[in-house]
C-alpha positions as CSV (number, residue, x, y, z in Angstrom):
1,M,16.4,55.7,-21.6
2,T,15.3,57.4,-24.8
3,N,17.7,57.1,-27.8
4,Q,18.9,60.5,-29.0
5,N,18.0,59.8,-32.7
6,D,14.5,58.6,-31.6
7,A,14.1,61.8,-29.5
8,M,15.0,64.0,-32.5
9,A,12.7,62.1,-34.9
10,F,9.7,60.9,-33.0
11,P,6.6,63.1,-33.3
12,G,6.3,65.1,-30.1
13,G,9.9,64.5,-29.2
14,S,10.0,60.9,-28.0
15,K,7.7,58.2,-26.9
16,A,8.7,59.0,-23.3
17,R,7.8,62.7,-23.8
18,V,4.4,61.8,-25.3
19,T,3.6,59.4,-22.5
20,R,4.6,62.1,-19.9
21,A,2.3,64.6,-21.6
22,G,-0.5,62.1,-21.4
23,A,0.2,61.4,-17.7
24,N,0.1,65.2,-17.0
25,V,-3.3,65.4,-18.7
26,R,-4.5,62.5,-16.5
27,A,-3.3,64.4,-13.4
28,D,-4.8,67.7,-14.7
29,T,-1.3,69.3,-14.6
30,A,-0.7,69.5,-18.4
31,S,1.2,72.6,-19.6
32,A,0.9,74.4,-23.0
33,E,4.0,72.4,-24.0
34,D,2.3,69.1,-23.1
35,F,-0.6,70.0,-25.3
36,Q,1.7,70.9,-28.2
37,V,3.5,67.6,-27.8
38,I,0.2,65.7,-28.0
39,E,-0.9,67.7,-31.0
40,S,2.3,67.1,-32.9
41,W,2.0,63.4,-32.1
42,R,-1.7,63.2,-33.1
43,A,-1.0,65.1,-36.4
44,A,1.7,62.6,-37.3
45,H,-0.9,59.9,-37.5
46,R,-2.3,61.5,-40.7
47,A,0.5,59.8,-42.7
48,V,-0.5,56.4,-41.2
49,L,-4.2,57.0,-42.0
50,N,-3.5,58.1,-45.6
51,T,-1.4,55.0,-46.2
52,F,-3.9,52.5,-44.8
53,Q,-7.0,54.1,-46.3
54,A,-5.3,53.9,-49.7
55,I,-4.5,50.2,-49.1
56,L,-8.0,49.4,-48.0
57,R,-9.7,51.4,-50.8
58,N,-7.5,49.5,-53.3
59,R,-8.6,46.2,-51.9
60,T,-12.3,47.1,-51.6
61,R,-12.6,48.7,-55.1
62,G,-15.7,47.3,-56.9
63,T,-17.2,45.9,-53.7
64,N,-20.1,47.2,-51.5
65,I,-17.7,47.5,-48.5
66,T,-17.8,51.0,-46.9
67,V,-14.4,52.5,-46.0
68,A,-13.8,55.5,-43.9
69,Q,-11.1,56.9,-41.6
70,R,-10.9,59.1,-38.6
71,H,-8.6,60.8,-36.1
72,K,-9.5,60.0,-32.5
73,R,-11.0,63.0,-30.8
74,R,-9.0,64.9,-28.3
75,N,-11.6,64.7,-25.6
76,T,-12.0,61.0,-26.2
77,I,-8.2,60.5,-25.9
78,F,-8.2,62.5,-22.6
79,D,-11.3,60.6,-21.3
80,K,-9.6,57.3,-22.1
81,L,-6.5,58.3,-20.2
82,R,-8.6,59.1,-17.1
83,R,-10.6,56.0,-17.4
84,L,-7.6,53.7,-17.8
85,P,-4.9,54.7,-15.2
86,E,-2.4,52.2,-16.7
87,M,-2.7,53.5,-20.2
88,E,0.4,55.1,-21.7
89,L,-0.5,57.7,-24.4
90,A,2.4,56.7,-26.7
91,R,1.0,53.1,-26.7
92,M,-2.6,54.1,-27.4
93,D,-3.4,52.1,-30.5
94,D,-6.6,53.7,-31.8
95,I,-5.5,57.3,-32.4
96,A,-5.7,56.6,-36.1
97,G,-8.6,54.5,-37.2
98,C,-10.0,53.0,-40.4
99,R,-13.5,51.5,-40.4
100,L,-14.8,48.8,-42.8
101,I,-18.5,48.0,-43.0
102,F,-19.6,44.7,-44.6
103,E,-22.9,43.2,-45.6
104,N,-22.5,40.1,-43.4
105,N,-20.1,38.2,-41.2
106,N,-19.0,35.9,-44.0
107,D,-17.8,38.8,-46.1
108,L,-16.1,40.3,-43.1
109,Y,-14.2,37.2,-42.1
110,S,-13.3,36.4,-45.8
111,F,-11.9,39.9,-46.4
112,R,-10.0,40.0,-43.1
113,Q,-8.4,36.6,-43.7
114,V,-7.1,37.7,-47.1
115,F,-6.0,41.0,-45.8
116,H,-3.9,39.3,-43.1
117,K,-1.9,37.8,-46.0
118,A,-1.1,41.1,-47.5
119,R,2.5,41.6,-48.6
120,F,3.6,44.9,-47.0
121,N,6.0,45.9,-44.2
122,H,3.3,47.1,-41.8
123,K,3.0,44.5,-39.0
124,R,-0.2,43.3,-37.3
125,R,0.4,43.6,-33.6
126,N,-2.4,41.4,-32.3
127,D,-3.2,37.7,-32.4
128,V,-6.1,36.9,-34.8
129,D,-8.7,36.3,-32.1
130,K,-7.6,38.9,-29.5
131,Y,-10.0,41.6,-30.5
132,D,-12.7,39.4,-32.1
133,Y,-15.8,40.7,-30.4
134,I,-18.1,38.8,-32.7
135,K,-16.9,35.4,-31.3
136,K,-16.7,36.9,-27.8
137,P,-18.9,40.0,-27.6
138,K,-18.2,42.6,-25.0
139,T,-20.6,42.7,-22.0
140,T,-21.8,46.1,-23.3
141,G,-23.1,44.3,-26.4
142,Y,-20.4,45.6,-28.7
143,R,-19.7,43.3,-31.6
144,G,-17.1,43.7,-34.3
145,I,-13.4,43.0,-34.8
146,H,-10.3,45.2,-34.4
147,D,-6.8,44.7,-35.7
148,V,-3.9,46.9,-34.8
149,Y,-1.0,47.5,-37.2
150,G,2.3,49.2,-36.7
151,Y,3.4,51.6,-39.4
152,D,6.6,50.7,-41.2
153,V,8.3,52.5,-44.1
154,N,11.7,52.7,-45.6
155,S,11.7,56.3,-46.8
156,E,13.8,58.9,-45.0
157,T,10.7,61.2,-44.6
158,G,8.7,58.4,-43.2
159,K,11.2,57.1,-40.6
160,A,9.8,59.5,-37.9
161,Y,6.4,57.7,-38.1
162,A,7.7,54.2,-37.9
163,G,6.0,52.4,-35.1
164,L,2.9,54.6,-35.0
165,L,-0.2,52.5,-34.7
166,V,-3.5,52.3,-36.6
167,E,-6.6,50.4,-35.6
168,I,-8.8,48.8,-38.3
169,Q,-12.4,48.1,-37.3
170,Y,-14.4,45.5,-39.1
171,R,-18.2,45.6,-38.7
172,T,-21.3,44.3,-40.4
173,R,-24.1,46.8,-41.1
174,V,-26.1,45.2,-38.3
175,Q,-23.2,45.6,-35.8
176,H,-22.7,49.2,-37.1
177,A,-26.4,50.0,-36.6
178,W,-26.1,48.9,-32.9
179,A,-22.8,50.8,-32.4
180,T,-24.4,54.0,-33.9
181,A,-27.3,53.8,-31.5
182,V,-25.0,53.5,-28.5
183,E,-23.1,56.6,-29.6
184,V,-26.4,58.5,-30.1
185,I,-27.5,57.5,-26.6
186,G,-24.2,59.0,-25.3
187,F,-25.0,62.2,-27.0
188,I,-28.6,62.7,-25.9
189,T,-28.6,61.3,-22.4
190,K,-26.4,61.5,-19.3
191,S,-25.5,57.9,-19.7
192,Q,-22.6,56.3,-21.7
193,P,-23.5,52.6,-22.1
194,K,-20.4,52.3,-24.3
195,Y,-18.2,52.9,-21.3
196,E,-20.6,51.3,-18.7
197,E,-21.3,54.7,-17.2
198,G,-24.6,56.3,-16.1
199,D,-28.0,54.7,-15.8
200,K,-27.3,50.9,-16.0
201,R,-30.7,50.3,-17.6
202,Y,-29.3,51.8,-20.9
203,L,-26.4,49.4,-20.7
204,E,-28.7,46.4,-20.1
205,A,-31.1,47.4,-22.8
206,M,-28.4,47.8,-25.4
207,S,-26.8,44.5,-24.4
208,L,-30.2,42.8,-24.9
209,A,-30.7,44.6,-28.2
210,S,-27.3,43.3,-29.3
211,E,-28.4,39.8,-28.6
212,I,-31.6,40.3,-30.4
213,L,-29.8,41.6,-33.5
214,A,-27.2,38.8,-33.5
215,R,-29.9,36.1,-33.4
216,A,-32.4,37.6,-35.7
217,F,-30.1,38.9,-38.4
218,E,-26.8,37.0,-38.2
219,D,-27.8,33.6,-36.9
220,C,-25.4,33.7,-34.0
221,K,-25.3,34.4,-30.3
222,G,-24.3,37.7,-28.7
223,P,-23.4,38.8,-25.2
224,L,-26.4,37.1,-23.5
225,P,-26.4,33.6,-25.0
226,D,-28.3,31.9,-22.1
227,F,-31.6,33.7,-22.6
228,D,-34.3,31.9,-24.6
229,N,-35.8,34.0,-27.3
230,T,-39.1,34.9,-25.6
231,A,-37.5,35.9,-22.3
232,L,-34.9,38.0,-24.2
233,V,-37.5,39.9,-26.1
234,N,-39.7,40.4,-23.1
235,K,-36.8,41.7,-21.0
236,F,-35.9,44.2,-23.7
237,L,-39.4,45.4,-24.2
238,K,-39.9,45.9,-20.4
239,L,-36.7,48.1,-20.3
240,D,-37.7,49.9,-23.4
241,K,-41.0,50.8,-21.8
242,E,-39.3,52.1,-18.7
243,L,-36.7,54.2,-20.7
244,G,-38.8,55.1,-23.7
245,L,-35.6,54.2,-25.7
246,L,-36.9,53.4,-29.1
247,K,-39.4,56.3,-28.9
248,L,-36.5,58.7,-27.9
249,L,-34.3,57.5,-30.8
250,R,-37.1,57.7,-33.3
251,G,-38.0,61.3,-32.2
252,L,-34.6,62.7,-33.0
253,N,-34.4,65.3,-35.7
254,V,-32.0,63.7,-38.2
255,A,-29.6,66.4,-39.4
256,D,-30.4,67.6,-42.8
257,S,-27.1,69.3,-43.4
258,A,-25.6,68.4,-46.7
259,V,-22.1,66.9,-47.0
260,T,-20.5,67.6,-50.3
261,S,-17.9,65.6,-52.2
262,K,-15.0,67.2,-50.4
263,R,-13.0,64.5,-48.8
264,N,-12.1,66.0,-45.5
265,V,-15.0,66.7,-43.2
266,I,-15.2,68.0,-39.6
267,L,-18.3,66.9,-37.8
268,A,-19.1,68.8,-34.6
269,F,-21.9,67.9,-32.3
270,T,-22.6,71.2,-30.5
271,G,-25.6,70.1,-28.3
272,A,-29.3,70.4,-28.7
273,N,-29.0,67.7,-31.4
274,K,-27.4,70.2,-33.6
275,L,-24.7,69.1,-36.1
276,E,-22.1,71.5,-37.5
277,I,-20.3,70.4,-40.7
278,R,-17.1,71.9,-42.1
279,E,-15.5,70.7,-45.3
280,Y,-12.0,71.0,-46.5
281,R,-10.2,69.9,-49.7
282,D,-6.8,69.9,-48.1
283,A,-6.1,67.4,-45.2
284,P,-3.5,69.5,-43.4
285,E,-5.8,72.5,-43.4
286,A,-8.6,70.3,-42.0
287,L,-6.3,69.0,-39.2
288,R,-5.3,72.5,-38.3
289,A,-8.9,73.5,-38.1
290,L,-9.7,70.5,-35.9
291,F,-7.0,71.4,-33.4
292,E,-8.1,75.0,-33.4
293,M,-11.8,74.0,-32.7
294,E,-10.6,71.8,-29.8
295,K,-8.7,74.6,-28.3
296,K,-11.4,77.2,-28.5
297,Q,-14.3,74.8,-27.6
298,P,-12.8,72.1,-25.3
299,G,-16.2,70.7,-24.4
300,I,-17.2,70.1,-28.0
301,D,-17.6,66.6,-29.5
302,V,-15.8,66.9,-32.8
303,V,-14.2,64.4,-35.2
304,L,-12.3,64.8,-38.5
305,V,-13.3,62.1,-41.0
306,R,-12.3,61.3,-44.6
307,A,-14.3,59.4,-47.1
308,D,-14.8,59.4,-50.9
309,S,-18.4,60.5,-50.9
310,S,-21.0,62.1,-48.7
311,E,-22.9,58.8,-48.6
312,E,-19.8,57.1,-47.1
313,V,-19.4,59.9,-44.5
314,R,-23.1,59.5,-43.5
315,E,-22.8,55.7,-43.4
316,A,-19.6,55.4,-41.5
317,F,-20.3,58.2,-39.0
318,R,-24.1,58.0,-38.8
319,N,-24.0,58.7,-35.0
320,Y,-23.1,62.3,-35.8
321,F,-26.3,62.7,-37.8
322,S,-28.3,61.4,-34.8
323,D,-29.5,58.7,-37.2
324,A,-30.5,55.5,-35.4
325,R,-33.2,54.5,-37.9
326,D,-31.5,51.3,-39.0
327,F,-31.2,50.2,-35.3
328,I,-34.8,51.0,-34.6
329,R,-36.0,49.1,-37.7
330,M,-33.8,46.1,-37.0
331,V,-34.7,45.8,-33.3
332,E,-38.4,46.0,-34.0
333,E,-38.1,43.4,-36.8
334,G,-35.8,41.3,-34.6
335,C,-38.3,41.2,-31.7
336,Q,-41.0,40.1,-34.2
337,R,-38.8,37.4,-35.7
338,L,-37.8,35.9,-32.3
339,S,-41.1,36.0,-30.5
340,K,-43.8,37.0,-32.9
341,V,-44.3,40.2,-30.9
342,H,-45.1,43.2,-33.1
343,V,-43.3,46.3,-31.8
344,I,-44.8,49.6,-32.8
345,T,-43.3,53.0,-32.1
346,T,-45.0,55.3,-34.5
347,K,-44.2,58.9,-35.3
348,Q,-47.3,59.9,-33.5
349,E,-46.1,58.1,-30.4
350,A,-42.8,59.8,-30.6
351,A,-44.3,63.3,-31.0
Protein backbone atom coordinates (compact mmCIF):
# COMPACT_ATOMS: atom_id res chain seq x y z
CA MET A 1 0.00 0.00 0.00
CA THR A 2 1.43 3.40 -0.99
CA ASN A 3 2.10 5.88 1.83
CA GLN A 4 0.04 9.06 1.40
CA ASN A 5 3.05 11.36 1.81
CA ASP A 6 5.00 9.29 -0.70
CA ALA A 7 2.09 9.48 -3.15
CA MET A 8 2.02 13.30 -2.81
CA ALA A 9 5.75 13.75 -3.22
CA PHE A 10 7.05 11.05 -5.53
CA PRO A 11 7.48 12.20 -9.17
CA GLY A 12 4.57 10.86 -11.18
CA GLY A 13 2.45 10.34 -8.06
CA SER A 14 3.92 7.23 -6.44
CA LYS A 15 6.19 4.31 -7.25
CA ALA A 16 3.10 2.15 -7.69
CA ARG A 17 1.60 4.65 -10.15
CA VAL A 18 4.81 4.83 -12.18
CA THR A 19 5.05 1.05 -12.28
CA ARG A 20 1.42 0.79 -13.38
CA ALA A 21 2.04 3.28 -16.18
CA GLY A 22 4.99 1.17 -17.33
CA ALA A 23 2.88 -1.98 -17.24
CA ASN A 24 0.27 -0.26 -19.40
CA VAL A 25 2.95 0.68 -21.93
CA ARG A 26 4.04 -2.96 -22.03
CA ALA A 27 0.44 -4.03 -22.66
CA ASP A 28 -0.11 -1.28 -25.27
CA THR A 29 -2.97 0.15 -23.20
CA ALA A 30 -1.23 3.29 -21.93
CA SER A 31 -3.41 6.41 -21.60
CA ALA A 32 -2.45 10.07 -21.93
CA GLU A 33 -2.31 10.18 -18.14
CA ASP A 34 0.12 7.23 -18.09
CA PHE A 35 2.45 9.02 -20.49
CA GLN A 36 2.26 12.18 -18.37
CA VAL A 37 3.14 10.16 -15.25
CA ILE A 38 6.17 8.68 -17.02
CA GLU A 39 7.32 12.09 -18.29
CA SER A 40 7.07 13.61 -14.80
CA TRP A 41 9.07 10.72 -13.39
CA ARG A 42 11.72 10.90 -16.13
CA ALA A 43 12.05 14.67 -15.76
CA ALA A 44 12.71 14.32 -12.03
CA HIS A 45 15.91 12.43 -12.81
CA ARG A 46 17.46 15.70 -14.02
CA ALA A 47 18.19 16.62 -10.39
CA VAL A 48 19.95 13.28 -9.90
CA LEU A 49 22.01 13.73 -13.06
CA ASN A 50 23.02 17.26 -12.16
CA THR A 51 24.19 16.16 -8.73
CA PHE A 52 26.23 13.19 -9.93
CA GLN A 53 27.79 14.88 -12.93
CA ALA A 54 28.96 17.69 -10.63
CA ILE A 55 30.46 15.15 -8.22
CA LEU A 56 32.18 13.26 -11.04
CA ARG A 57 33.53 16.38 -12.74
CA ASN A 58 34.98 17.54 -9.44
CA ARG A 59 36.76 14.24 -9.00
CA THR A 60 38.04 14.04 -12.59
CA ARG A 61 39.22 17.65 -12.88
CA GLY A 62 42.76 17.78 -14.27
CA THR A 63 42.61 14.22 -15.62
CA ASN A 64 42.05 12.84 -19.12
CA ILE A 65 38.85 11.05 -18.04
CA THR A 66 35.85 11.91 -20.23
CA VAL A 67 32.59 12.59 -18.36
CA ALA A 68 29.14 12.84 -19.89
CA GLN A 69 25.54 12.29 -18.83
CA ARG A 70 22.32 11.30 -20.54
CA HIS A 71 18.61 10.71 -19.99
CA LYS A 72 17.53 7.26 -21.17
CA ARG A 73 15.52 7.58 -24.37
CA ARG A 74 11.78 7.10 -24.17
CA ASN A 75 11.76 4.48 -26.93
CA THR A 76 14.60 2.62 -25.22
CA ILE A 77 12.68 2.60 -21.95
CA PHE A 78 9.59 1.21 -23.66
CA ASP A 79 11.63 -1.39 -25.57
CA LYS A 80 13.22 -2.52 -22.31
CA LEU A 81 9.82 -2.90 -20.66
CA ARG A 82 8.66 -5.10 -23.54
CA ARG A 83 11.85 -7.17 -23.62
CA LEU A 84 11.86 -7.77 -19.87
CA PRO A 85 8.35 -8.76 -18.68
CA GLU A 86 9.38 -8.75 -15.00
CA MET A 87 10.84 -5.24 -15.13
CA GLU A 88 9.01 -2.64 -13.01
CA LEU A 89 9.42 0.88 -14.38
CA ALA A 90 9.89 2.53 -10.97
CA ARG A 91 12.81 0.16 -10.32
CA MET A 92 14.53 0.71 -13.67
CA ASP A 93 18.00 1.84 -12.63
CA ASP A 94 19.44 3.40 -15.78
CA ILE A 95 16.97 6.20 -16.55
CA ALA A 96 19.68 8.64 -15.47
CA GLY A 97 23.18 7.75 -16.59
CA CYS A 98 26.68 9.15 -16.23
CA ARG A 99 29.49 7.77 -18.39
CA LEU A 100 33.20 7.84 -17.58
CA ILE A 101 35.76 6.90 -20.24
CA PHE A 102 39.32 6.02 -19.16
CA GLU A 103 42.62 5.42 -20.92
CA ASN A 104 43.02 1.91 -19.51
CA ASN A 105 41.65 -0.64 -17.04
CA ASN A 106 44.13 0.29 -14.30
CA ASP A 107 42.93 3.89 -14.31
CA LEU A 108 39.32 2.71 -14.37
CA TYR A 109 39.63 0.36 -11.39
CA SER A 110 41.72 2.85 -9.41
CA PHE A 111 39.19 5.65 -9.87
CA ARG A 112 36.24 3.40 -9.06
CA GLN A 113 37.89 2.06 -5.90
CA VAL A 114 38.48 5.60 -4.61
CA PHE A 115 34.99 6.73 -5.65
CA HIS A 116 33.44 3.89 -3.66
CA LYS A 117 34.94 5.49 -0.53
CA ALA A 118 33.39 8.89 -1.26
CA ARG A 119 31.75 10.52 1.74
CA PHE A 120 28.24 11.42 0.66
CA ASN A 121 24.73 10.22 1.50
CA HIS A 122 24.03 8.61 -1.87
CA LYS A 123 24.22 4.84 -1.49
CA ARG A 124 25.62 2.34 -3.94
CA ARG A 125 22.97 -0.35 -4.44
CA ASN A 126 25.08 -3.11 -5.99
CA ASP A 127 27.88 -5.36 -4.76
CA VAL A 128 31.27 -4.40 -6.15
CA ASP A 129 31.45 -7.28 -8.67
CA LYS A 130 27.77 -7.52 -9.65
CA TYR A 131 28.02 -5.44 -12.82
CA ASP A 132 31.71 -5.95 -13.56
CA TYR A 133 31.55 -6.94 -17.22
CA ILE A 134 35.31 -6.65 -17.60
CA LYS A 135 35.96 -9.59 -15.30
CA LYS A 136 32.87 -11.38 -16.64
CA PRO A 137 32.04 -10.00 -20.13
CA LYS A 138 28.52 -10.38 -21.47
CA THR A 139 28.02 -13.00 -24.19
CA THR A 140 27.33 -10.13 -26.60
CA GLY A 141 30.92 -8.96 -26.09
CA TYR A 142 30.02 -5.98 -23.91
CA ARG A 143 32.77 -5.04 -21.48
CA GLY A 144 32.67 -2.27 -18.90
CA ILE A 145 31.45 -1.77 -15.35
CA HIS A 146 28.22 -0.30 -13.97
CA ASP A 147 27.36 0.98 -10.52
CA VAL A 148 23.87 1.98 -9.38
CA TYR A 149 23.41 4.69 -6.75
CA GLY A 150 20.29 5.75 -4.90
CA TYR A 151 19.86 9.51 -4.64
CA ASP A 152 19.64 10.85 -1.08
CA VAL A 153 19.33 14.48 0.05
CA ASN A 154 18.32 16.26 3.22
CA SER A 155 16.76 19.38 1.69
CA GLU A 156 12.99 19.86 1.63
CA THR A 157 13.01 20.49 -2.12
CA GLY A 158 14.98 17.33 -2.77
CA LYS A 159 12.91 14.94 -0.66
CA ALA A 160 10.67 14.08 -3.59
CA TYR A 161 13.66 12.70 -5.47
CA ALA A 162 15.07 10.55 -2.66
CA GLY A 163 15.45 6.98 -3.85
CA LEU A 164 15.66 7.79 -7.57
CA LEU A 165 18.45 5.80 -9.20
CA VAL A 166 21.42 6.72 -11.36
CA GLU A 167 23.71 4.37 -13.26
CA ILE A 168 27.41 5.16 -13.58
CA GLN A 169 29.14 3.46 -16.51
CA TYR A 170 32.92 2.99 -16.48
CA ARG A 171 34.61 2.10 -19.79
CA THR A 172 38.06 2.28 -21.30
CA ARG A 173 38.48 3.88 -24.71
CA VAL A 174 38.88 0.40 -26.21
CA GLN A 175 35.64 -0.81 -24.63
CA HIS A 176 33.90 2.39 -25.69
CA ALA A 177 35.01 1.96 -29.30
CA TRP A 178 33.43 -1.51 -29.34
CA ALA A 179 30.19 -0.30 -27.70
CA THR A 180 29.96 2.55 -30.20
CA ALA A 181 30.25 0.14 -33.14
CA VAL A 182 27.46 -2.05 -31.71
CA GLU A 183 25.18 1.00 -31.48
CA VAL A 184 26.02 2.02 -35.05
CA ILE A 185 25.21 -1.49 -36.32
CA GLY A 186 21.84 -1.15 -34.61
CA PHE A 187 21.24 2.10 -36.48
CA ILE A 188 22.21 0.97 -39.96
CA THR A 189 21.09 -2.67 -40.10
CA LYS A 190 17.96 -4.58 -39.12
CA SER A 191 19.93 -6.34 -36.39
CA GLN A 192 20.53 -5.38 -32.75
CA PRO A 193 23.52 -7.40 -31.51
CA LYS A 194 23.37 -5.35 -28.28
CA TYR A 195 20.08 -7.09 -27.46
CA GLU A 196 20.86 -10.37 -29.27
CA GLU A 197 18.21 -9.62 -31.89
CA GLY A 198 18.33 -10.03 -35.68
CA ASP A 199 21.03 -11.71 -37.76
CA LYS A 200 23.06 -13.76 -35.27
CA ARG A 201 26.18 -13.33 -37.39
CA TYR A 202 26.45 -9.71 -36.25
CA LEU A 203 26.25 -10.87 -32.64
CA GLU A 204 28.95 -13.49 -33.22
CA ALA A 205 31.19 -11.09 -35.14
CA MET A 206 30.99 -8.44 -32.41
CA SER A 207 31.64 -11.01 -29.69
CA LEU A 208 34.76 -12.13 -31.59
CA ALA A 209 35.81 -8.52 -32.09
CA SER A 210 35.47 -7.88 -28.36
CA GLU A 211 37.78 -10.81 -27.64
CA ILE A 212 40.31 -9.51 -30.18
CA LEU A 213 40.31 -6.04 -28.61
CA ALA A 214 40.59 -7.39 -25.06
CA ARG A 215 43.65 -9.51 -25.93
CA ALA A 216 45.39 -7.12 -28.29
CA PHE A 217 45.00 -3.89 -26.35
CA GLU A 218 44.19 -4.73 -22.73
CA ASP A 219 46.12 -7.94 -22.12
CA CYS A 220 43.08 -9.79 -20.83
CA LYS A 221 40.45 -12.24 -22.02
CA GLY A 222 36.97 -11.31 -23.21
CA PRO A 223 33.76 -13.27 -23.81
CA LEU A 224 35.45 -16.09 -25.78
CA PRO A 225 38.52 -17.08 -23.75
CA ASP A 226 38.86 -20.62 -25.16
CA PHE A 227 39.80 -19.61 -28.72
CA ASP A 228 43.48 -19.56 -29.58
CA ASN A 229 44.62 -16.35 -31.25
CA THR A 230 44.82 -17.65 -34.80
CA ALA A 231 41.43 -19.38 -34.70
CA LEU A 232 39.90 -16.25 -33.17
CA VAL A 233 41.14 -13.97 -35.91
CA ASN A 234 40.29 -16.41 -38.71
CA LYS A 235 36.75 -16.82 -37.41
CA PHE A 236 36.24 -13.06 -37.23
CA LEU A 237 37.67 -12.46 -40.71
CA LYS A 238 35.44 -15.17 -42.18
CA LEU A 239 32.33 -13.51 -40.71
CA ASP A 240 33.53 -10.08 -41.70
CA LYS A 241 33.85 -11.28 -45.30
CA GLU A 242 30.28 -12.64 -45.24
CA LEU A 243 28.80 -9.51 -43.69
CA GLY A 244 31.09 -6.85 -45.11
CA LEU A 245 31.08 -5.44 -41.58
CA LEU A 246 34.26 -3.35 -41.51
CA LYS A 247 33.63 -2.18 -45.06
CA LEU A 248 30.09 -1.11 -44.09
CA LEU A 249 31.26 0.79 -41.03
CA ARG A 250 34.10 2.47 -42.90
CA GLY A 251 31.78 3.60 -45.67
CA LEU A 252 29.51 5.60 -43.38
CA ASN A 253 29.38 9.32 -43.78
CA VAL A 254 30.53 10.72 -40.47
CA ALA A 255 28.22 13.56 -39.52
CA ASP A 256 29.92 16.91 -39.99
CA SER A 257 27.39 18.87 -37.98
CA ALA A 258 29.13 21.13 -35.50
CA VAL A 259 28.37 20.89 -31.80
CA THR A 260 29.01 24.20 -30.06
CA SER A 261 29.95 24.81 -26.46
CA LYS A 262 26.33 24.86 -25.28
CA ARG A 263 26.07 22.22 -22.60
CA ASN A 264 22.66 20.69 -23.33
CA VAL A 265 22.47 18.93 -26.68
CA ILE A 266 19.72 16.84 -28.27
CA LEU A 267 21.04 14.28 -30.75
CA ALA A 268 18.41 12.81 -33.06
CA PHE A 269 19.14 10.04 -35.55
CA THR A 270 16.48 10.58 -38.20
CA GLY A 271 17.40 7.80 -40.62
CA ALA A 272 19.47 7.62 -43.80
CA ASN A 273 22.52 8.18 -41.56
CA LYS A 274 21.37 11.75 -40.94
CA LEU A 275 22.04 13.34 -37.56
CA GLU A 276 20.06 16.32 -36.31
CA ILE A 277 21.59 18.38 -33.51
CA ARG A 278 19.74 20.88 -31.32
CA GLU A 279 21.49 22.86 -28.63
CA TYR A 280 20.15 24.57 -25.52
CA ARG A 281 21.72 26.68 -22.80
CA ASP A 282 18.99 25.84 -20.30
CA ALA A 283 18.48 22.24 -19.10
CA PRO A 284 14.71 22.47 -18.41
CA GLU A 285 14.15 23.93 -21.88
CA ALA A 286 16.16 21.08 -23.40
CA LEU A 287 14.15 18.48 -21.48
CA ARG A 288 10.85 20.01 -22.62
CA ALA A 289 12.10 19.98 -26.21
CA LEU A 290 13.12 16.31 -25.86
CA PHE A 291 9.67 15.28 -24.64
CA GLU A 292 8.01 17.28 -27.42
CA MET A 293 10.14 15.59 -30.10
CA GLU A 294 9.31 12.17 -28.68
CA LYS A 295 5.59 12.96 -28.81
CA LYS A 296 5.62 14.29 -32.36
CA GLN A 297 8.05 11.69 -33.76
CA PRO A 298 7.58 8.51 -31.69
CA GLY A 299 9.81 6.44 -33.99
CA ILE A 300 12.80 8.77 -33.75
CA ASP A 301 16.00 7.74 -31.96
CA VAL A 302 16.79 10.75 -29.80
CA VAL A 303 18.83 11.44 -26.66
CA LEU A 304 19.52 14.47 -24.49
CA VAL A 305 23.16 14.68 -23.42
CA ARG A 306 25.18 17.12 -21.36
CA ALA A 307 28.92 17.65 -21.47
CA ASP A 308 31.33 20.51 -21.00
CA SER A 309 32.57 20.67 -24.58
CA SER A 310 31.73 19.60 -28.11
CA GLU A 311 34.68 17.19 -27.98
CA GLU A 312 33.19 15.47 -24.94
CA VAL A 313 29.80 15.14 -26.63
CA ARG A 314 31.40 13.55 -29.67
CA GLU A 315 33.61 11.27 -27.59
CA ALA A 316 30.94 10.00 -25.20
CA PHE A 317 28.14 9.66 -27.79
CA ARG A 318 30.15 8.88 -30.89
CA ASN A 319 27.52 6.37 -32.07
CA TYR A 320 25.20 9.27 -32.90
CA PHE A 321 27.83 10.58 -35.29
CA SER A 322 28.01 7.17 -37.02
CA ASP A 323 31.68 7.21 -36.11
CA ALA A 324 33.20 3.76 -35.75
CA ARG A 325 36.67 4.73 -36.91
CA ASP A 326 38.39 3.83 -33.64
CA PHE A 327 36.74 0.41 -33.67
CA ILE A 328 37.83 -0.27 -37.26
CA ARG A 329 41.40 0.81 -36.59
CA MET A 330 41.65 -1.23 -33.40
CA VAL A 331 40.16 -4.40 -34.88
CA GLU A 332 42.47 -4.25 -37.89
CA GLU A 333 45.50 -3.65 -35.68
CA GLY A 334 44.30 -6.29 -33.21
CA CYS A 335 44.06 -8.95 -35.92
CA GLN A 336 47.59 -8.12 -37.01
CA ARG A 337 48.95 -8.25 -33.47
CA LEU A 338 47.36 -11.59 -32.67
CA SER A 339 48.00 -13.50 -35.89
CA LYS A 340 50.23 -11.33 -38.10
CA VAL A 341 47.34 -11.12 -40.57
CA HIS A 342 47.24 -7.70 -42.23
CA VAL A 343 43.63 -6.56 -42.64
CA ILE A 344 42.96 -3.96 -45.32
CA THR A 345 39.61 -2.26 -45.94
CA THR A 346 40.53 0.80 -47.93
CA LYS A 347 38.30 3.72 -48.84
CA GLN A 348 38.30 2.47 -52.41
CA GLU A 349 36.96 -0.91 -51.24
CA ALA A 350 34.26 0.82 -49.24
CA ALA A 351 33.12 2.96 -52.15
